C-alpha positions, 0 to 999 in steps of 0.5 A: 159892273157893265157887260156886252156880248158880241158876235164876230160873224165871219169867224163865228166867235163870241165875246163877252165883255165886262167892265168896272168892278166885278164881284161874285154877284155880278159875275154870276148874273152876267153869266146867266144873261150870256149863258141865254144868249149862246143857246142857238148860236153856232160859234166855234170860240168865245172870248171872255174880256176883262180888258175894261174891268177895273177891279177883279173880286171874284172868289175861288169859291166862285170859280171851282163852283164854275170849273165844275159845271159843263162848259157853256160852249161845247168842250172842244171849242176854243176859249179864250180869257183876256186878263190884262190885270195881274189878279184877274190873270191869276184868278183866270189861270186858276180857273183854267187849272181847275177846269182843264179836264172840261175845257181843254182849249181854254187860254188865258192871254193878256191882250185881244190882239193875241186872242185874235191871233189865236182865233185866226181873226185878222180883222175883227167886226163884232156885232152887238147882241147884248149889254148891260145898258 
């Protein structure tokens, strides 16, 4: 699995994009890296983008564990998960249900355009801060 983390400075939105096969281990390791990047950023929203994921093999146990932790972004921020694939979409909806009390502004959508619309971004201009490359 590869990943990148980018920021859209005008709208103060971060985007964590994953690609290739995603497993429990690769997802958890990437999340640790991104969590470290988020410290000190003044974001108003975030996107987790699964558009380029070729297989999504993150277990429900990992999602439950993550849902029971404090959110990486403060509770009232807009969070969007972009999951075009049916399996990733279903698991993302499970995460939404498990974490709805601590993440009330979490949405799961099928494409980036919908995510940008919800965040009020008309012309996205993301700049890469980190990647696994």
